[in-house]
DRENMILUM-663516 format. One record per atom (N, C-alpha, C): residue in three letters; z, y, x. Coordinates in steps of 0.02 Angstrom, whole numbers, padded with zeros to 5 digits, always signed. Example, Ala and Ser with C-alpha at 12.3 -4.5 7.8 and 13.67 -1.06 7.14 Angstrom:
// residues 2
ALA+00390-00284+00660;ALA+00390-00225+00615;ALA+00390-00165+00660;SER+00354-00112+00642;SER+00357-00053+00684;SER+00394+00002+00645;
// end
This chain:
// residues 92
UNK+00827-00093-00164;UNK+00796-00028-00175;UNK+00726-00038-00202;UNK+00714-00019-00264;UNK+00647-00019-00292;UNK+00621+00053-00290;UNK+00558+00060-00274;UNK+00526+00126-00270;UNK+00470+00129-00322;UNK+00452+00189-00341;UNK+00397+00197-00387;UNK+00331+00185-00351;UNK+00280+00162-00387;UNK+00215+00153-00356;UNK+00190+00217-00322;UNK+00199+00274-00354;UNK+00175+00337-00325;UNK+00211+00355-00260;UNK+00277+00341-00256;UNK+00313+00357-00194;UNK+00288+00314-00136;UNK+00270+00252-00151;UNK+00244+00208-00099;UNK+00174+00232-00078;UNK+00132+00248-00126;UNK+00066+00274-00110;UNK+00071+00339-00070;UNK+00118+00382-00088;UNK+00129+00443-00049;UNK+00145+00426+00023;UNK+00191+00379+00033;UNK+00210+00359+00101;UNK+00149+00330+00139;UNK+00113+00283+00108;UNK+00056+00251+00142;UNK+00003+00303+00161;UNK-00009+00352+00119;UNK-00057+00404+00134;UNK-00034+00449+00190;UNK+00030+00467+00191;UNK+00057+00508+00246;UNK+00055+00471+00312;UNK+00074+00407+00310;UNK+00079+00367+00371;UNK+00010+00339+00392;UNK-00038+00341+00346;UNK-00105+00313+00360;UNK-00099+00240+00381;UNK-00063+00201+00340;UNK-00053+00130+00354;UNK-00062+00090+00290;UNK-00088+00030+00298;UNK-00099-00015+00241;UNK-00037-00058+00230;UNK-00029-00082+00168;UNK+00022-00133+00152;UNK-00011-00183+00105;UNK+00015-00243+00105;UNK-00012-00295+00062;UNK+00010-00285-00010;UNK-00029-00315-00056;UNK-00010-00314-00126;UNK+00060-00345-00134;UNK+00075-00397-00095;UNK+00141-00429-00100;UNK+00197-00384-00079;UNK+00188-00347-00025;UNK+00240-00299-00003;UNK+00250-00245-00055;UNK+00195-00219-00081;UNK+00197-00168-00133;UNK+00235-00194-00194;UNK+00218-00255-00215;UNK+00250-00285-00273;UNK+00325-00294-00262;UNK+00344-00317-00203;UNK+00414-00328-00187;UNK+00454-00264-00191;UNK+00428-00210-00165;UNK+00465-00147-00163;UNK+00466-00112-00231;UNK+00415-00121-00271;UNK+00414-00090-00337;UNK+00448-00132-00390;UNK+00452-00198-00378;UNK+00478-00242-00430;UNK+00425-00262-00481;UNK+00363-00244-00467;UNK+00307-00261-00511;UNK+00280-00329-00491;UNK+00264-00372-00540;UNK+00234-00437-00521;UNK+00169-00425-00482;UNK+00158-00465-00430;UNK+00101-00455-00386;UNK+00035-00454-00425;UNK+00030-00494-00477;UNK-00032-00496-00516;UNK-00044-00432-00557;UNK+00007-00392-00564;UNK+00002-00329-00603;UNK-00006-00268-00560;UNK-00005-00276-00494;UNK-00008-00218-00449;UNK-00070-00176-00462;UNK-00128-00207-00469;UNK-00190-00170-00480;UNK-00186-00124-00541;UNK-00154-00146-00594;UNK-00146-00105-00653;UNK-00104-00043-00639;UNK-00055-00050-00596;UNK-00011+00006-00579;UNK-00042+00054-00528;UNK-00092+00031-00493;UNK-00126+00075-00446;UNK-00175+00120-00484;UNK-00188+00104-00547;UNK-00234+00141-00589;UNK-00306+00132-00565;UNK-00344+00184-00567;UNK-00415+00178-00549;UNK-00422+00169-00473;UNK-00478+00140-00454;UNK-00492+00131-00382;UNK-00510+00199-00352;UNK-00472+00218-00302;UNK-00482+00282-00269;UNK-00455+00279-00199;UNK-00477+00323-00154;UNK-00454+00321-00085;UNK-00378+00322-00079;UNK-00344+00360-00121;UNK-00272+00367-00119;UNK-00236+00300-00128;UNK-00265+00255-00169;UNK-00234+00191-00183;UNK-00261+00134-00140;UNK-00311+00148-00099;UNK-00344+00095-00061;UNK-00303+00068-00003;UNK-00245+00098+00010;UNK-00201+00075+00065;UNK-00167+00009+00047;UNK-00168-00012-00016;UNK-00138-00075-00037;UNK-00193-00127-00034;UNK-00181-00179+00007;UNK-00236-00225+00026;UNK-00217-00298+00018;UNK-00268-00339+00019;UNK-00263-00412+00018;UNK-00234-00435+00085;UNK-00184-00479+00083;UNK-00152-00502+00145;UNK-00200-00540+00191;UNK-00246-00576+00163;UNK-00292-00616+00203;UNK-00346-00573+00236;UNK-00375-00527+00197;UNK-00432-00488+00222;UNK-00412-00421+00252;UNK-00355-00394+00232;UNK-00335-00328+00255;UNK-00373-00272+00221;UNK-00409-00289+00167;UNK-00451-00241+00131;UNK-00427-00236+00058;UNK-00438-00178+00027;UNK-00421-00172-00044;UNK-00470-00214-00085;UNK-00446-00250-00133;UNK-00487-00296-00173;UNK-00530-00258-00223;UNK-00595-00270-00219;UNK-00641-00243-00268;UNK-00660-00171-00259;UNK-00641-00140-00204;UNK-00657-00069-00193;UNK-00725-00062-00160;UNK-00766-00017-00186;UNK-00828+00002-00153;UNK-00812+00046-00093;UNK-00858+00052-00048;UNK-00846+00092+00013;UNK-00823+00163-00003;UNK-00855+00195-00052;UNK-00837+00264-00068;UNK-00768+00270-00102;UNK-00740+00215-00125;UNK-00674+00215-00156;UNK-00618+00204-00105;UNK-00636+00190-00043;UNK-00587+00177+00010;UNK-00575+00240+00052;UNK-00513+00247+00075;UNK-00496+00304+00117;UNK-00533+00300+00183;UNK-00557+00355+00207;UNK-00598+00355+00268;UNK-00559+00332+00330;UNK-00492+00337+00328;UNK-00450+00316+00385;UNK-00423+00245+00378;UNK-00445+00209+00327;UNK-00417+00144+00311;UNK-00418+00095+00370;UNK-00469+00097+00410;UNK-00475+00049+00465;UNK-00462+00079+00534;UNK-00426+00135+00536;UNK-00413+00168+00601;UNK-00365+00126+00643;UNK-00328+00082+00612;UNK-00283+00037+00647;UNK-00285-00032+00614;UNK-00266-00083+00651;UNK-00262-00150+00623;UNK-00194-00164+00592;UNK-00148-00116+00596;UNK-00080-00124+00572;UNK-00079-00130+00495;UNK-00046-00182+00470;UNK-00038-00192+00398;UNK+00035-00213+00387;UNK+00069-00178+00343;UNK+00137-00196+00324;UNK+00132-00257+00278;UNK+00164-00312+00297;UNK+00155-00375+00261;UNK+00214-00396+00217;UNK+00272-00364+00225;UNK+00329-00385+00184;UNK+00363-00324+00153;UNK+00397-00337+00098;UNK+00435-00284+00066;UNK+00489-00256+00111;UNK+00522-00300+00149;UNK+00574-00277+00195;UNK+00547-00229+00247;UNK+00488-00244+00274;UNK+00457-00200+00324;UNK+00438-00133+00292;UNK+00411-00135+00232;UNK+00392-00073+00198;UNK+00454-00030+00184;UNK+00507-00061+00159;UNK+00569-00024+00147;UNK+00595+00008+00211;UNK+00596-00031+00265;UNK+00622-00005+00328;UNK+00581+00054+00353;UNK+00516+00049+00349;UNK+00474+00104+00373;UNK+00482+00166+00329;UNK+00488+00156+00265;UNK+00498+00213+00220;UNK+00566+00246+00234;UNK+00617+00206+00246;UNK+00683+00234+00263;UNK+00681+00275+00326;UNK+00647+00249+00377;UNK+00642+00286+00441;UNK+00608+00353+00431;UNK+00557+00354+00388;UNK+00522+00416+00374;UNK+00567+00465+00338;UNK+00605+00439+00288;UNK+00652+00482+00251;UNK+00706+00510+00295;UNK+00728+00469+00344;UNK+00783+00490+00389;UNK+00758+00540+00441;UNK+00692+00537+00456;UNK+00665+00580+00508;UNK+00652+00648+00483;
// end
C-alpha cells in the first residue's frame, strides 16, 4: 500500500505524531533522499517528518515547526508501523 505524501501529512497532523523520513519514504514509495522535495516548502504542516537520529525535522527554523511537535517522544520509525497506524485510524 503506497500513500500520497499529502495523505500521510494529513494523518500525522491529525494524530500529532512524528515519523521518520525513512518511514515516510517507505509508505510513499519515494526515495528517502527525495522526501524533502515532496514535502515542498518548510512549514509546520510538514514538520512531522523527522530525522531518525535527532527526532527533529531537518533544516527547519523554530517558526517552521508545528507547536505540538515535541508534545510526545513518540516517533514512528518504520513504514510498517506507519501503515498500521493509518489503517487503525481509517478503521476507527
